[in-house]
Structures are given as structure tokens and as C-alpha cells.
N, C-alpha and C positions, 0 to 999 in steps of 0.2 A: 857858982854857975857851972853847968856841965857843958862840955864841948861836944859838938856834933861831928861825926865822922864825915869826911869829904867823900865825894863819889869815887875818887881814885883809891881811897882806903877801903871801900866796900866792894869795889868791882872784882878783885881777885876772889873773894869769898863767893860772890854771886856766880862768877864764871866757873869756879870749882864745883859749886852746887849743881849748875846746869850740866857740867861734864859728868858728874856723879849720877844725875838723873838719866842722862843718855846712856851711861854704862849700865845702869839698872834695867832700863828698857831693853837694851840689846841682850843682856844676860837672860832676862825673862823670856824674850822671844826665842832665844836658843833653847832654853829649858822646855818651853812649851812644844817646840819642834821635836826635841828628844822624847818628851812624854808621848807625843803622837806616834812617833816611830816605834817606841817600845810597846805601845798598845796594839799597833798593827802587827808587830812581830809576835806578840802573845796570842793574838787571834789566829794568825797563820800557823803557829806552833800547835795550838789546840786542834787545828784541822789537819794535823800531820803534814804541814807544808804542802797542802793541796795534792796529796798523794793517797792512794789507796794501799793498804798493807799488801794486797795481792799484786800490786804493780811495782813494788819497790825493786830497783836494780842498783848496780854499783854506781851508776851516774848520779842517782839520788844521794847515795852515801857521800860521794865526792863533793857534791854541792853543799850538803849539810855540814860536812867537815870544813869547808871553806867559810861558811857563815859562822861556824863555831870559832874558828881561828880569829876572824875579825872581831867577834864579840869578846873573845878572851883578851885580845890586845887592848880593847877599850876598858874592859873590866880591870885588867892589871894596872892600867894607867890610873883609873879612878880610885882604886884601892891600894895603890903603891905595892903591888905584888909582882911576882915573876921578875922579868928583866927590869921592871920599874920599881922594884923594892929599894928602900933606902938603906 
């Protein structure tokens, strides 16, 4: 005769599965938000960050360098490069 597990024996596995599902949902929500930001940035870049080549001044350069620094930090973290190298 096989023994059936009691509710207390199966509860941790169920709770763990629910936590795992919630973690997956949160992970995917963050991923989709990142994907949307990257798509918007790619579109903005394709449009030269809403500037005309005839209107470029040092303020635009400073802004773009600031964007680049923030993206470099993220890229370095994601790929374990720069100061985040192992």
C-alpha cells in the first residue's frame, strides 16, 4: 500500500512553487520594461536624439556623454566588464 503525503508535507513545495512563479512574473515584468526602454532609446538614437546636425552644440555633447556614461555602467554590470569585471 502507498502512503499519501499529508498537507503539511506538500505545503512547502507548493509555497516554493508560488514564490517561484511570483519571482518569474516580477522578472518578466522588469525584462519587458527594459525591452521597452531599449526600443525607445534606439528610436531616439536613430533620430539623432531629437537634434538636427545644424543645431548641435556642446550642451548636446554633454547630455549625450551623460547618457553614454549611464549606459556604460549598466553594460559593464551586465557583462561583468570595467569596474564590474571579475
